[in-house]
PALO-666799 format. One record per atom (N, C-alpha, C): x, y, z. Coordinates in steps of 0.05 Angstrom, whole numbers, plus 32768, in hexadecimal, padded with zeros to 4 digits. Example, Ala and Ser with C-alpha at 12.3 -4.5 7.8 and 13.67 -1.06 7.14 Angstrom:
residues 2
    x    y    z
 8108 7F8E 809C
 80F6 7FA6 809C
 8108 7FBE 809C
 8101 7FD3 808E
 8111 7FEB 808F
 8102 8001 809D
end
This chain:
residues 382
    x    y    z
 84CF 85D9 7A4A
 84BA 85C9 7A3F
 84C1 85AC 7A3F
 84B0 859B 7A49
 84B6 857E 7A4A
 84A3 856E 7A39
 84A5 8575 7A1E
 8495 8565 7A0B
 84A3 854A 7A06
 8492 8534 7A08
 849E 851A 7A05
 8495 850F 79EA
 84A8 8506 79DA
 84A1 84FB 79BE
 84AB 84DF 79BC
 8499 84CE 79B2
 849F 84B2 79AA
 849B 84B0 798D
 84AF 84A8 797F
 84AF 84A5 7963
 84B6 8489 795A
 84A1 847B 7951
 84A4 845F 7947
 84B2 844D 795B
 84AB 8450 7974
 84B9 8441 7989
 84B0 8424 7988
 84C5 8412 7989
 84BF 83F5 7986
 84D1 83E6 7999
 84C6 83D2 79A7
 84D3 83C1 79B8
 84CE 83A3 79B0
 84E4 8395 79AB
 84E2 8379 79A3
 84F0 8368 79B7
 84E4 8354 79C1
 84F0 8340 79D4
 84F4 8325 79C4
 850A 8319 79CB
 850E 82FF 79BF
 8505 82E7 79D0
 84F4 82D6 79C6
 84EB 82BE 79D4
 84F5 82A7 79C4
 850D 829E 79C9
 8519 8289 79B9
 851E 8294 799D
 8512 8287 7988
 8515 8290 796D
 84FF 82A3 7965
 84EB 82A8 7977
 84D6 82B9 7971
 84D9 82D6 797B
 84CF 82E9 796E
 84CF 8306 7976
 84B6 830C 7981
 84B4 831A 7997
 849C 8325 79A2
 849D 8343 79A0
 848C 834E 7991
 848D 836D 798F
 847A 8377 79A3
 8485 837E 79BB
 8476 8388 79D3
 846C 83A4 79CD
 847B 83B4 79C0
 8471 83CE 79B7
 847B 83D2 7999
 8466 83DA 7989
 846A 83D8 796C
 8466 83F2 795E
 847C 8402 795B
 847A 841B 794B
 8468 8430 7956
 8468 8434 7970
 8456 8447 797E
 8462 8462 797B
 8453 8476 7970
 8458 8491 7970
 8444 84A2 797F
 844E 84B6 798E
 843C 84C7 799D
 844B 84E0 79A6
 843D 84F7 79A7
 844A 8510 79B0
 8439 8519 79C8
 8447 851B 79DF
 843A 8522 79F9
 8444 853E 7A01
 8430 8550 7A02
 8435 856C 7A07
 843F 8571 7A24
 844D 8587 7A27
 8456 8590 7A42
 843E 8593 7A54
 843E 8586 7A6B
 8429 858A 7A7F
 8412 8577 7A7B
 8412 8567 7A65
 83FA 8555 7A5E
 83F9 853D 7A70
 83E1 8535 7A75
 83DD 851C 7A84
 83D3 850A 7A6F
 83E5 84F5 7A68
 83DE 84E0 7A55
 83DA 84C5 7A63
 83C5 84B7 7A5D
 83C1 849D 7A68
 83C2 8488 7A51
 83D3 8474 7A57
 83D8 845E 7A45
 83C9 8446 7A4E
 83B6 843D 7A3D
 83A4 8427 7A46
 83A3 8412 7A31
 839C 83FA 7A3A
 839A 83E3 7A27
 8398 83C9 7A37
 8391 83B4 7A2B
 838F 839B 7A39
 83AB 8390 7A42
 83AB 837C 7A54
 83C5 8372 7A5F
 83D5 8367 7A47
 83EF 836D 7A47
 8402 8364 7A33
 8402 8375 7A1A
 83F5 838D 7A1C
 83F4 839E 7A02
 840D 83AE 79FF
 841E 83AF 7A12
 8438 83BE 7A0F
 8439 83D8 7A1E
 8425 83DF 7A2D
 8423 83F9 7A3A
 8439 83FD 7A50
 843E 83E9 7A61
 8455 83EB 7A74
 8471 83EB 7A67
 8473 83DB 7A52
 848C 83DB 7A43
 8492 83F5 7A38
 847E 8403 7A2D
 8481 841E 7A23
 848A 8432 7A39
 847E 842F 7A50
 8484 8440 7A65
 84A3 843C 7A6E
 84AA 8422 7A70
 84C5 841D 7A78
 84DA 8425 7A65
 84D3 8425 7A49
 84E6 8431 7A36
 84E8 844F 7A39
 84D3 845D 7A41
 84D5 8479 7A45
 84E5 847F 7A5E
 84E5 846D 7A71
 84F4 8471 7A8B
 8512 8468 7A87
 8517 8459 7A71
 8532 8450 7A6F
 8538 8436 7A7B
 8522 8427 7A84
 8525 840D 7A91
 8524 83F6 7A7D
 851D 83FC 7A64
 851D 83E9 7A4D
 852A 83F8 7A35
 853C 83E8 7A28
 8547 83F4 7A10
 8534 83F4 79F9
 8537 8407 79E5
 8526 8409 79CF
 8532 83F9 79B8
 8521 83E8 79AC
 852B 83DA 7994
 852E 83EC 797C
 851C 83FF 7977
 851D 8412 7963
 850B 8429 7969
 8510 8440 795C
 84FF 8457 7960
 850F 846A 7973
 8503 8481 7979
 850F 8495 798C
 84FA 849E 79A0
 8505 84A4 79B6
 84F7 84B2 79CC
 8506 84CC 79D2
 84F6 84E3 79D2
 8503 84FC 79D5
 84F4 850B 79EB
 8504 851A 79FD
 84F8 8529 7A13
 8504 8545 7A0F
 84F2 8559 7A0C
 84F9 8574 7A08
 850E 8576 79F0
 8505 8569 79DA
 8516 8569 79C1
 8532 855D 79C4
 8536 854D 79D9
 8551 853F 79DC
 854A 8521 79DA
 8558 8514 79C8
 8553 84F4 79C5
 8561 84E9 79DD
 8551 84D8 79EC
 855B 84CC 7A05
 855E 84AE 7A04
 855E 84A2 79EC
 855F 8485 79EA
 8578 847A 79F9
 858E 8487 79F8
 85A5 847C 7A05
 85AE 848A 7A1F
 859B 849B 7A29
 859F 84A9 7A42
 8599 8498 7A59
 85A8 8495 7A6D
 85A4 8483 7A84
 858A 848C 7A92
 857D 8478 7A9E
 8563 8480 7AAC
 8566 8495 7ABF
 857C 8495 7ACF
 857E 84A8 7AE5
 8584 84C5 7ADA
 858A 84C7 7AC0
 8592 84E1 7AB5
 857B 84EB 7AA3
 8564 84DF 7AA4
 854E 84E6 7A91
 853C 84FC 7A9D
 8540 8503 7AB7
 852C 8516 7AC4
 8510 850C 7AC3
 850D 84F2 7AC7
 84F3 84E6 7AC6
 84EF 84D6 7AE2
 84D8 84D9 7AED
 84D3 84CB 7B06
 84BB 84B7 7B01
 84BE 849F 7B0C
 84AB 8489 7B07
 849F 8480 7B21
 8484 847B 7B20
 8476 8471 7B36
 846C 8455 7B2D
 8474 8441 7B3F
 846D 8424 7B37
 8454 841A 7B44
 8449 8405 7B3A
 8431 83F8 7B45
 8437 83EF 7B61
 844E 83E6 7B68
 8454 83D9 7B81
 845E 83EB 7B95
 845E 8406 7B8F
 8468 841C 7BA1
 8487 841C 7BA3
 8492 8405 7BA7
 84B0 8402 7BA8
 84BC 8414 7BBE
 84B0 8413 7BD4
 84BC 8422 7BEB
 84D2 8413 7BFA
 84E5 8420 7C05
 84F9 8411 7C16
 84ED 840D 7C32
 84E9 83F4 7C3A
 84DB 83EF 7C54
 84EA 83F7 7C6C
 8504 83F8 7C6A
 8515 8400 7C82
 8518 841D 7C85
 850F 842D 7C72
 8511 844A 7C73
 84F6 8456 7C7B
 84F8 846E 7C87
 84E0 847C 7C8E
 84D5 8489 7C74
 84BB 8494 7C75
 84B1 84A1 7C5F
 84C2 84B8 7C56
 84CD 84C7 7C69
 84DF 84DE 7C62
 84F8 84D5 7C54
 8503 84BD 7C5D
 851C 84B3 7C51
 8514 84A8 7C35
 84FD 849B 7C32
 84F7 8492 7C18
 84F5 84A8 7C03
 84E6 84BF 7C0C
 84E4 84D5 7BFA
 84FE 84E4 7BF3
 8510 84E5 7C06
 8529 84F5 7C01
 853F 84E5 7BF5
 853D 84C9 7BF5
 8552 84B9 7BEC
 855C 84BF 7BD0
 8548 84C2 7BBE
 8551 84C6 7BA1
 855F 84E0 7B9F
 8557 84F5 7BAC
 8563 850F 7BAB
 8581 850E 7BB6
 8582 84FF 7BCD
 859D 84FC 7BD9
 85B1 84EE 7BC7
 85A7 84DB 7BB8
 85B9 84C9 7BA6
 85BF 84D8 7B8C
 85AD 84E8 7B81
 85AF 84F2 7B67
 85B6 8511 7B64
 85B6 851F 7B7B
 85BB 853B 7B79
 85CF 8544 7B8E
 85D9 855D 7B8E
 85EB 8568 7B9F
 85DC 857B 7BB4
 85C3 8579 7BB4
 85B3 858C 7BC5
 85B9 8588 7BE3
 85BD 859C 7BF2
 85C1 859A 7C0F
 85AA 858D 7C1D
 85B0 8581 7C35
 859B 8571 7C42
 8584 8581 7C4A
 8589 859B 7C53
 8574 85AB 7C5C
 8560 85B2 7C46
 856A 85B6 7C2E
 8559 85BA 7C17
 8549 85A2 7C0F
 8556 858D 7C10
 8547 8572 7C0A
 8531 856F 7C1E
 8537 8572 7C37
 8523 856E 7C4B
 850C 8582 7C49
 8512 859A 7C41
 84FD 85AF 7C3B
 84EA 85A5 7C24
 84F6 859A 7C0F
 84E8 8591 7BF8
 84D5 857A 7C00
 84E0 8569 7C11
 84D1 8551 7C1A
 84BA 855A 7C2B
 84BD 856D 7C3C
 84A8 8577 7C4D
 8493 8585 7C3D
 849A 8595 7C29
 8487 85A2 7C18
 8476 858D 7C08
 8484 8578 7BFF
 8476 8565 7BF0
 8463 8555 7C03
 846D 854F 7C1B
 845B 8540 7C2E
 8442 8550 7C34
 8445 856C 7C36
 842D 857C 7C3A
 841C 857B 7C22
 8427 857E 7C0B
 8417 857D 7BF2
 8405 8563 7BF0
 8411 854D 7BF9
 8404 8532 7BF7
 83F3 852B 7C10
 83F4 853C 7C24
 83E6 8536 7C3D
 83F1 8520 7C4E
 840D 851D 7C4D
 8419 8509 7C5C
 842F 8513 7C6F
 842D 852C 7C76
 8440 8539 7C88
 8444 852A 7CA2
 842C 851E 7CAD
 842C 8512 7CC6
 8437 84F4 7CC3
 843F 84EB 7CAB
 8448 84D1 7CA8
 8465 84CE 7CA1
 8473 84E6 7CA0
 848E 84E7 7C95
 84A2 84D6 7CA7
 849C 84D1 7CBF
 84AE 84C1 7CD1
 84A7 84A4 7CD4
 8491 849C 7CC6
 8489 8482 7CC8
 8497 8470 7CB3
 8496 8455 7CB7
 84A0 8442 7CA4
 8488 8439 7C91
 848F 8430 7C79
 847B 8427 7C66
 8468 8413 7C71
 8472 8401 7C83
 8461 83EB 7C8E
 844B 83F6 7C9E
 844F 840F 7CA9
 843A 841C 7CBB
 8426 842A 7CAB
 8426 842A 7C90
 8414 843A 7C80
 8401 8428 7C71
 83E9 8435 7C6B
 83D6 8427 7C5B
 83DE 8429 7C3D
 83CF 841A 7C2C
 83D6 8419 7C0F
 83D5 8436 7C03
 83C1 8444 7C0B
 83BE 845F 7C00
 83D4 8472 7C08
 83DC 846F 7C21
 83F2 847F 7C2D
 840D 8477 7C1F
 8412 845D 7C1A
 842A 8456 7C0D
 842A 8461 7BF0
 8413 8461 7BE2
 8412 846C 7BC7
 841A 8489 7BC7
 8411 8498 7BDC
 8418 84B5 7BDD
 8437 84B8 7BE3
 8442 84A6 7BF2
 845F 84A7 7BF6
 846E 84A3 7BDC
 8464 848D 7BCE
 8471 8489 7BB2
 846E 84A1 7BA0
 8457 84AE 7BA1
 8455 84C6 7B91
 8466 84DD 7B9B
 8467 84E0 7BB4
 8479 84F4 7BC0
 8497 84F0 7BB9
 84A0 84D8 7BB8
 84BB 84D2 7BB1
 84C1 84DB 7B93
 84AC 84DA 7B83
 84AE 84E2 7B68
 84AD 8501 7B66
 849B 850C 7B75
 8497 8529 7B73
 84AF 853B 7B7D
 84BC 8531 7B91
 84D2 8541 7B9D
 84E7 8543 7B8A
 84EA 8532 7B75
 8500 8532 7B62
 84FB 8549 7B4D
 84E1 8554 7B4E
 84DA 8569 7B3A
 84E3 8561 7B1D
 84D7 854A 7B14
 84E0 8541 7AFA
 84D3 854F 7AE2
 84DD 854A 7ACA
 84D0 8555 7AB3
 84B8 8543 7AAB
 84B8 852A 7AB2
 84A3 8517 7AAB
 849D 8504 7AC3
 8484 8501 7AC9
 847C 84EB 7ADB
 8473 84D2 7ACA
 847B 84BB 7AD3
 8471 84A2 7AC7
 8465 8492 7ADD
 844C 8489 7AD8
 843C 847A 7AED
 8434 8461 7AE0
 843C 8449 7AEC
 8436 842F 7AE4
 8420 8421 7AF5
 8407 8425 7AED
 83F0 841A 7AFC
 83F3 841F 7B1A
 83F6 8439 7B22
 83FC 843F 7B3E
 83E5 8439 7B52
 83CD 8437 7B47
 83B6 8434 7B5A
 83AA 8418 7B5A
 83B7 8405 7B4C
 83AB 83EB 7B49
 83A9 83DC 7B62
 83B9 83E3 7B76
 83BA 83D3 7B8F
 83A7 83DD 7BA4
 8398 83F3 7B9C
 8388 8400 7BAF
 836A 83F4 7BAC
 8359 83F7 7BC2
 833D 83ED 7BBE
 832F 8403 7BAE
 8316 83FB 7BA4
 8308 840A 7B91
 8302 8428 7B9B
 82F9 842A 7BB4
 82F3 8446 7BBF
 830C 8457 7BC1
 8322 844C 7BCA
 833A 845C 7BCC
 8345 8462 7BB2
 8343 844E 7B9E
 834D 8453 7B83
 833F 846B 7B78
 8323 846D 7B7B
 8314 8484 7B6F
 831E 849E 7B7D
 8322 849D 7B97
 832D 84B5 7BA5
 8348 84BD 7B9C
 835A 84AA 7B97
 8375 84B0 7B8E
 8376 84BA 7B72
 8362 84B1 7B61
 8361 84BC 7B46
 835C 84DA 7B45
 834B 84E2 7B58
 8344 84FF 7B58
 835D 850E 7B63
 8369 8504 7B78
 8381 8510 7B84
 8398 8513 7B6F
 839C 84FD 7B5F
 83B2 84FE 7B4C
 83AC 8513 7B36
 8393 8514 7B2D
 838C 8529 7B19
 8392 8545 7B24
 838B 854A 7B3D
 838D 8564 7B49
 83AB 856A 7B4C
 83BB 8556 7B54
 83D8 8559 7B5A
 83E5 855E 7B3E
 83DF 8550 7B2A
 83EC 8554 7B11
 83E6 8570 7B05
 83CD 8578 7B09
 83C4 8593 7AFF
 83D5 85A9 7B0F
 83D8 85A4 7B29
 83E7 85B9 7B38
 8404 85B9 7B31
 8410 85A2 7B2C
 842D 85A1 7B26
 8432 85A7 7B08
 8420 85A1 7AF7
 8424 85A7 7ADA
 843B 8597 7ACD
 8440 857E 7AD8
 8455 856E 7ACE
 844A 855A 7ABA
 8458 8558 7AA2
 844F 8543 7A8F
 844F 8528 7A9B
 8438 851A 7A96
 8434 8500 7AA5
 8429 84EB 7A92
 8436 84D5 7A93
 842D 84BD 7A83
 8425 84A9 7A97
 840C 84A0 7A96
 83FF 848F 7AAA
 83F4 8475 7A9E
 83FF 845F 7AA5
 83F6 8446 7A98
 83E2 8437 7AAB
 83CD 842E 7A9E
 83B9 841F 7AAC
 83AB 840A 7A9A
 839F 83F6 7AA7
 838D 83E5 7A97
 8371 83EC 7A9C
 836B 83FF 7AAD
 8351 8407 7AB7
 8346 841D 7AA5
 8333 8416 7A96
 8326 842B 7A83
 8319 8443 7A91
 830F 843F 7AAB
 8305 8453 7ABB
 831A 8469 7ABF
 8331 845F 7AC9
 8348 8472 7ACD
 834F 8480 7AB2
 8350 8472 7A9D
 8357 847E 7A83
 8343 8495 7A7C
 8329 848F 7A7E
 8314 84A1 7A76
 8312 84BA 7A88
 8318 84B7 7AA4
 8314 84CC 7AB5
 832D 84DB 7ABB
 8345 84D2 7AB3
 835D 84E0 7ABE
 836C 84EE 7AA6
 836B 84E3 7A8F
 837E 84EB 7A7A
 8374 8505 7A69
 8386 8516 7A64
 8380 852A 7A4E
 837C 851D 7A34
 838D 8509 7A30
 838A 84F8 7A18
 8391 84DC 7A21
 8387 84C8 7A13
 838D 84AD 7A18
 839B 849F 7A01
 83AE 848D 7A06
 83BC 847F 79F2
 83B2 8461 79F4
 83A6 8455 79E1
 839B 843C 79E2
 83AD 8428 79D1
 83B7 8414 79DF
 83C8 83FF 79D2
 83BB 83E5 79D1
 83C3 83D7 79BC
 83BB 83B9 79BB
 83D1 83AA 79AC
 83D9 8395 79B7
 83EF 8386 79AB
 8406 8396 79A3
 840F 83AA 79B4
 8425 83BB 79AF
 8421 83D1 799C
 8409 83D3 798E
 8405 83E6 797A
 83F1 83FD 7984
 83F7 8414 797C
 83E7 842B 7983
 83CD 8428 7973
 83B6 842B 7982
 839C 8429 7978
 838F 8445 7973
 8393 8455 7986
 8389 8470 7986
 8395 8481 799C
 839A 849B 7996
 83A1 84AE 79AC
 8390 84C6 79A7
 8380 84CC 79BA
 836D 84E3 79B9
 8362 84E8 79D5
 834F 84FB 79D6
 8343 8500 79F0
 8331 84E9 79F7
 832A 84E5 7A11
 8319 84D0 7A1A
 82FE 84CE 7A0B
 82F2 84E6 7A08
 82D9 84E7 79FA
 82DB 84E0 79DE
 82EF 84E9 79D0
 82F2 84E3 79B3
 82F7 84C4 79B1
 8306 84B8 79C2
 830B 849B 79BF
 82F2 848C 79C5
 82E1 8496 79D7
 82C9 8488 79DE
 82B4 848B 79C9
 82AF 84A4 79BE
 829A 84A8 79AB
 82A2 84A6 798F
 82BB 84A9 7989
 82C5 84A8 796E
 82DE 8496 796B
 82DA 847C 7973
 82F0 846A 7974
 82FC 8465 7958
 8317 8461 7958
 8324 845E 793E
 831E 8442 7931
 8318 842F 7943
 8313 8414 7937
 8302 8404 794B
 82FA 83EC 7943
 82E9 83DD 7955
 82F6 83D4 796F
 8310 83D1 796F
 831F 83CA 7988
 8319 83E0 799E
 831F 83F9 7995
 831C 8410 79A7
 82FE 8411 79B2
 82EB 840E 799E
 82CF 8410 79A5
 82C7 83F9 79B9
 82D3 83E2 79B7
 82CC 83CB 79C8
 82DA 83CE 79E3
 82F4 83D8 79E3
 8303 83DA 79FC
 82F8 83F0 7A0F
 82EF 8406 7A05
 82E5 841C 7A16
 82C6 8419 7A19
 82BE 8419 7A32
 82A1 8417 7A38
 829A 83FE 7A47
 828A 8400 7A5C
 8280 83EB 7A6A
 8263 83EE 7A72
 8252 83DE 7A66
 8256 83C8 7A54
 8261 83D2 7A39
 826C 83BF 7A2C
 8279 83C5 7A11
 8265 83CC 79FC
 826E 83D8 79E6
 825D 83DD 79D1
 8252 83C3 79C4
 823A 83C5 79BC
 822D 83AE 79AE
 8237 83AC 7990
 823E 8394 7987
 8247 8391 796C
 8237 837C 795D
 8231 8382 7944
 8222 836E 7933
 822C 8370 7918
 8234 8358 790C
 823C 8356 78EF
 8223 835B 78DE
 8227 836F 78CB
 8212 8376 78B9
 821E 8379 789D
 820D 837A 7889
 8214 837E 786D
 8202 8392 7862
 820F 83A6 7854
 8200 83BC 7848
 81F4 83B5 782C
 81D9 83B7 782C
 81CB 83B0 7812
 81B6 83C4 780C
 81BB 83D7 77F9
 81A5 83E9 77F1
 819E 83FB 7808
 81B1 8405 7815
 81AB 8418 782B
 81A2 840C 7844
 81A2 83F1 7847
 819A 83E3 785F
 81B0 83D2 786A
 81B4 83D3 7884
 81C8 83C3 7892
 81B9 83A8 7899
 81C2 8392 788E
 81B1 8379 7893
 81C4 8367 78A3
 81BA 835E 78BB
 81C9 834B 78CB
 81B6 8333 78D2
 81C0 8322 78E2
 81AF 830A 78E9
 8197 8313 78FC
 819D 8327 790C
 818A 832F 7921
 8177 8345 7917
 817F 8356 7904
 816E 836D 78FE
 8176 8378 78E3
 8165 838A 78D8
 816B 839A 78C2
 8168 83B7 78C8
 817C 83C7 78C1
 817D 83E3 78CA
 8184 83F6 78B3
 8171 8405 78AA
 8174 8417 7894
 8185 842F 789D
 8196 8439 788B
 81A8 8450 7892
 81A3 8465 787B
 81A8 847E 7882
 81A4 8495 7870
 81BD 8496 785D
 81BA 84A8 7848
 81D0 84AA 7834
 81E8 84B5 7841
 81E4 84C8 7854
 81FE 84D4 7861
 820F 84BE 786F
 8201 84AC 787F
 820F 8496 788C
 821C 8483 7876
 820D 847D 7862
 8218 846A 784E
 822F 8475 7840
 8231 848F 783D
 8246 849C 7830
 8261 8499 783E
 8260 8498 7859
 8278 8493 786B
 8284 8478 7865
 8275 8465 785B
 827E 844A 7858
 8292 8444 7841
 8292 8456 782E
 82A4 8455 7818
 82A1 843C 7807
 8288 8432 7805
 8284 841A 77F6
 8288 8400 7804
 8292 8400 781D
 8294 83E8 782C
 8279 83DD 7834
 8275 83C2 782F
 825B 83B7 7835
 825C 83A2 784C
 8273 8396 7851
 8274 8384 7869
 827F 8393 7880
 826B 8396 7893
 826F 83A9 78A9
 8269 839E 78C3
 8270 83AA 78D9
 826A 83A5 78F4
 8259 83BD 78FF
 8242 83B9 7908
 8230 83CD 7913
 8235 83D0 792F
 8238 83E8 793A
 823E 83EC 7957
 822B 8400 7963
 8222 83FA 797B
 8211 840D 798B
 8218 8409 79A8
 821B 841E 79B6
 8222 841F 79D2
 8208 841A 79E2
 8209 840A 79F7
 81F2 8404 7A06
 81E2 841C 7A10
 81EF 8432 7A19
 81E3 8449 7A23
 81D5 8459 7A0D
 81D9 8453 79F2
 81CC 8462 79DF
 81B3 8454 79D4
 81AC 843E 79E1
 8194 8430 79DA
 817E 8438 79ED
 8167 843E 79E1
 814F 8446 79F2
 813B 8430 79F1
 8130 842B 7A09
 811A 8415 7A0A
 80FF 8423 7A0B
 80EF 841C 79F8
 80D4 8426 79F8
 80BF 8411 79F5
 80A5 841A 79F6
 8090 8406 79F4
 8086 8400 79D9
 8088 8414 79C7
 807E 8411 79AB
 8093 8419 7996
 8092 840A 7982
 80A4 840F 7969
 8098 8425 7959
 80A9 843A 7952
 809E 8450 7942
 80AD 8453 7927
 80C6 8446 7925
 80D3 844A 790B
 80E4 8431 7905
 80F3 8432 78F1
 8103 841B 78E8
 811D 8415 78F8
 8121 8428 790C
 8137 8422 791E
 812E 841A 7939
 8115 8412 793A
 810A 8406 7953
 8107 83E7 794F
 8110 83D8 7963
 810F 83BB 795F
 8103 83AE 7979
 80F1 839B 7974
 80E5 838D 798A
 80F9 8379 7995
 80FC 837A 79AF
 810E 8369 79BD
 8102 835C 79D7
 810E 8346 79DF
 8104 833A 79F9
 811C 833C 7A0C
 8113 8343 7A24
 8128 8346 7A3B
 8131 832A 7A44
 814A 8327 7A43
 8157 830D 7A4C
 8160 830E 7A69
 8172 8322 7A6E
 817C 8326 7A8B
 817D 8344 7A90
 8178 834A 7AAA
 8179 8365 7AB4
 818E 8366 7ACB
 81A2 8377 7AC9
 81B6 837B 7ADF
 81B2 8396 7AEC
 81A4 8399 7B03
 81A2 83B2 7B0F
 81BB 83BC 7B1B
 81C2 83D5 7B17
 81DB 83E1 7B21
 81D5 83F8 7B35
 81BD 83FD 7B3A
 81B5 8413 7B4B
 81AE 842C 7B39
 81C1 8439 7B30
 81BB 8452 7B1F
 81B2 844A 7B04
 81B9 8431 7AFB
 81B2 8429 7ADF
 81AE 840A 7AE0
 81A1 8402 7ACA
 819E 83E5 7AC4
 81AB 83DD 7AAC
 81B9 83C6 7AAC
 81C4 83BC 7A94
 81B1 83A6 7A8A
 81A6 83A9 7A73
 8190 8397 7A6A
 8199 8388 7A51
 8198 836D 7A52
 81A0 835D 7A3C
 8186 8355 7A2E
 8187 835C 7A14
 816F 8356 7A03
 8173 8345 79ED
 8160 8336 79E3
 8161 8326 79CA
 814E 8332 79B5
 8158 8334 799E
 8146 833D 7988
 8130 8328 7983
 8117 8331 7986
 8102 831F 7982
 8101 8311 7967
 810A 831F 7952
 810B 8313 7938
 8120 82FE 7933
 8133 82FD 7945
 8149 82EA 7941
 8150 82DB 795B
 813C 82D5 796B
 8141 82C7 7985
 814F 82AD 7980
 8164 82A8 7991
 8173 8291 798E
 818B 8292 797D
 818E 82A6 796C
 81A4 82AA 795D
 81BD 82B3 796E
 81D4 82AB 7963
 81ED 82B3 7972
 81F1 82D2 7975
 81E6 82E0 7960
 81EB 82FC 795E
 81D3 830D 7965
 81C4 8304 7978
 81AA 8311 797E
 81A9 8320 799A
 81BF 8321 79A9
 81C0 832E 79C3
 81C7 8349 79C0
 81B7 835B 79CC
 81B9 8379 79CD
 81BB 8381 79EA
 81CF 8390 79F1
 81D2 839A 7A0C
 81CB 83B8 7A0E
 81B9 83BE 7A1F
 81B1 83DB 7A23
 81B6 83E2 7A40
 81BB 83FD 7A44
 81BE 8409 7A5E
 81A7 841C 7A62
 8198 8418 7A77
 8181 8429 7A7D
 8183 8436 7A99
 8172 844B 7A9D
 8171 8457 7AB7
 8169 8443 7ACC
 8174 8445 7AE5
 816D 8434 7AFB
 8150 8431 7B02
 8141 8445 7AFB
 8125 8444 7B01
 8113 8437 7AEB
 8120 8431 7AD4
 8112 8424 7ABE
 810D 8407 7AC7
 80F2 83FF 7AC8
 80EA 83E5 7AD0
 80E7 83D3 7ABA
 80F8 83C0 7AB5
 80F5 83AB 7AA2
 80FD 838F 7AB0
 80F1 837C 7AA7
 80F7 8360 7AB3
 80F9 834C 7A9F
 8104 8335 7AA6
 810A 831F 7A94
 80F0 8318 7A85
 80F2 8313 7A6C
 80DE 830B 7A58
 80CB 8320 7A51
 80CF 833A 7A5A
 80BF 8351 7A50
 80C7 8355 7A33
 80B3 835E 7A24
 80B7 8366 7A08
 80B8 8385 7A07
 80D1 838D 79FD
 80D4 83AA 79FC
 80DF 83B2 79DF
 80DD 83CB 79D9
 80E7 83D4 79C0
 8101 83E3 79C5
 8116 83DA 79B6
 8131 83E8 79B9
 8133 83FA 79A1
 8137 8414 79A9
 813A 842A 7994
 8158 842F 7991
 8162 842C 7979
 817E 8430 7973
 8182 8447 7961
 8187 845E 796A
 8187 8477 795A
 819E 8477 7945
 819B 847E 792D
 81AF 847E 7919
 81C6 8490 7920
 81C1 84A6 792E
 81D6 84B9 7933
 81E8 84AF 7949
 81E2 8497 7955
 81F5 848C 796A
 8203 8473 795F
 81FE 846B 7947
 820B 8450 793F
 8227 8454 7935
 8237 843F 7936
 8251 843D 792C
 8254 8426 7917
 8263 842A 7901
 8266 8416 78EE
 8284 8411 78E9
 828E 83F9 78E8
 82A9 83F1 78E6
 82AB 83DE 78CE
 82C3 83E1 78C0
 82CB 83CE 78AC
 82CF 83B2 78B9
 82BF 839F 78AF
 82C1 8384 78BC
 82DC 8377 78B9
 82EA 837D 78A2
 8303 8371 789B
 831B 837E 78AB
 8319 8397 78B0
 8331 83A6 78BC
 832B 83B0 78D9
 8312 83B3 78E0
 830B 83BE 78F8
 830A 83DB 78FA
 8313 83E9 78E3
 8314 8406 78E3
 82F8 8412 78E4
 82F6 8429 78F4
 82DC 8436 78F5
 82D6 8446 78DC
 82C0 8441 78D0
 82B7 8450 78B8
 82A3 8465 78BE
 8293 8460 78D1
 8280 8474 78DA
 827D 8474 78F7
 827F 848C 7905
 827B 848F 7920
 8266 84A4 7926
 825A 84A3 793E
 8248 84B9 7946
 8259 84D1 7947
 824F 84EA 7944
 825D 8502 7944
 825D 850E 795F
 8274 850E 796B
 8276 8518 7987
 8272 8536 7985
 827A 8545 7970
 8277 8562 7970
 8259 8568 796D
 824A 8558 795E
 822D 855D 795C
 821F 8558 7976
 8227 8544 7983
 821A 853C 799E
 821F 8553 79B1
 8239 855C 79B2
 823E 8572 79C5
 822D 858C 79BF
 822C 8592 79A6
 821C 85AB 799D
 81FE 85A6 79A6
 81F5 858D 79A2
 81D8 8588 79A8
 81D3 858B 79C6
 81E6 8584 79D6
 81E2 8586 79F4
 81E4 85A3 79FB
 81F6 85B3 79EE
 81F8 85D0 79F6
 81E0 85DD 79EC
 81D3 85D6 79D6
 81BB 85E3 79CE
 81A4 85DD 79E0
 81A2 85C5 79EB
 818D 85BD 79FE
 8190 85CD 7A18
end
């Protein structure tokens, strides 16, 4: 069993007299065979965390355990961990075969014929058998990435670490390699920690995702839970493109009052707020429905400002008619690509209460989220 445990892991760098906490008390338990994606903005500490797991960075405090063995002071070559870097890091003077076999030759006593057999099997698994005698300079970016993966796979490690391995590829090849990596990890069943800044990779690849910001753990959960039930406003804002809409509101007598609109809520929603009245109202663009007529208190007259056609969908920027010109009056909605709206059209934006999110304005903590479980049940019933 290769369960990976991080317990209050912290990394502090000194910058003159200042301390920079690159990773700040992160704790996580990664199950055997699990595919974990670590995501966050640039500088949030995700690569530093990966390098500490690999043994390439020392830990300031906390512990990292692999299969119930603390590995804080274990040398990187003795951790039974293989790492795939963003830059591929292939030896240009060696053939593909030599690149893939080099690590085994240096770190094991396996006979040459067994090493070559392992290289050949891995080459077949990755579809690069015909490239084994080529040099890295003769390969495309996608082929080089497969070689870097092959070099890690032949070691048969307990854990794979991947540091933004697809970022150097073009968009189409990156999408293809995402699928191949998922299939490969599923076949191998190796515990994998994958670092990326790309939320698409995080949402599509991970069994669970770890979201970091300023070195601190924000949430660790399944992609759907992080998206629909974010722990705080940062997570809600970070996941999703376009981002969630946010409006400052104040709760008064069961009504959320903001500069752009007033939104009544039921007693069940209000009960989740625990008496907090200074709030941030959130709604995802895809949860907004555009209609012709207002039918209830959750329908708002808006004016179309900008339309961005994307083919399968449109991103529509709206302004609340009741607060045109205010700083807080822009509402972004995502509609079907066949929905025809143009600049200066007047449309009604319907914001269903079951889809709204409410956050504590002072702390950013989520106080009320849409219910993912209820939504799944509703779809199954339909």
